[in-house]
KEKOLBA-518254 format. One record per residue (C-alpha): residue in three letters; x, y, z. Coordinates in steps of 0.1 Angstrom, whole numbers, plus 5000, padded with zeros to 4 digits. Example, Ala and Ser with C-alpha at 12.3 -4.5 7.8 and 13.67 -1.06 7.14 Angstrom:
REM residues 2
Ala512349555078/Ser513749895071/
REM end
This chain:
REM residues 131
Met497051775132/Lys494551975112/Lys494451725083/Phe493651435107/Leu490751625124/Pro488151555097/Leu489151195096/Ser488851155133/Ile485451335133/Leu484251095106/Ile485450795125/Leu483750915156/Leu480450985138/Phe480450645121/Ser481150475154/Leu478250665171/Val475950585142/Ala476850225144/Val476350205181/Phe473050395183/Ala471650315149/Gln469150035158/Pro468850005196/Ala465549805192/Asp467249525173/Arg469849475200/Pro469049195224/Asp469149285261/Ile470748975275/Pro471948985310/Leu475448855311/Asp475148715347/Gln473348405336/Phe476148325311/Gln478948395335/Asn477848125359/Gln477147875331/Phe480347925310/Glu482648035339/Gly483348385326/Gln483348305288/Ile480848465266/Pro479448225240/Ser480148315203/Ser476348325196/Val475948615220/Ile478948805206/Glu477448755171/Glu474048885182/Leu475649195199/Thr477849285169/Gln475249225142/Pro473949585142/Leu477449715139/Gln478149485110/Glu474849585093/Ser475549955097/Phe479049945083/Gln478249705054/Pro477049965029/Leu480050185036/Ile482449885031/Asp480749794999/Ile481050144985/Ala484750164996/Lys485349824981/Tyr484149934947/Ile485850274947/Leu489150174961/Gly489149844943/Gly488550014909/Ile491150284915/Phe493650034928/Gly493049794899/Leu493450084874/Tyr496550204892/Phe498049854892/Leu497449814855/Leu499050154848/Leu502050054870/Leu502449724851/Thr502349904817/Arg504850174830/Ile507249904841/Tyr506949724808/Tyr507750044787/Glu510450154811/Arg512249824807/Lys511949854769/Lys513450194771/Val516350074793/Asn517049784769/Leu517050024739/Leu519450264757/Lys521749974765/Asp521749874729/Ile522550234718/Arg525350254743/Phe526749914731/Asp526650044695/Leu528350374704/Asp531050194724/His531849974694/Leu531950274671/Asn534150464696/Lys536550164699/His536750144661/Phe537650514657/Asp539950514688/Val537750754708/Pro537350724746/His534350514754/Ser532450394785/Ala535050124794/His537550404799/Arg535350574826/Lys536650534861/Gly534350474890/Phe534550644924/Phe537350434937/Gly539350464904/Arg539150844905/Leu540050844942/Trp543050614935/Ala544150834906/Lys543951144928/Leu545950984956/Arg548550854932/Gly548851194915/Arg549551364949/Ala552051104962/
REM end
């Protein structure tokens, strides 16, 4: 709860700034004249005029967030791709090493990875041993 308090305060402050930022620019249009004309529907031009101050007040914040988050996300995405690439190379190398070791172990008659039993194989061996 405490970690969300600063975020909720910021959201409240930004919404108050957006609503009360430029009251002189907001048109004072009585909605009674539009209700009779459009039968309860508000035309899109009026909605755009009413939301314009809100859009203008949030636009700088959105631009800053776009650059900061976009740059960090882009960098994170590139790092993720390089990490996936190198991890796949490591896995392939380890598979090759295991393959070589298995062939050497088969050659020298040493137990190798094909002799390992999975969960059900071990379970079956335990059940057979007790019966």
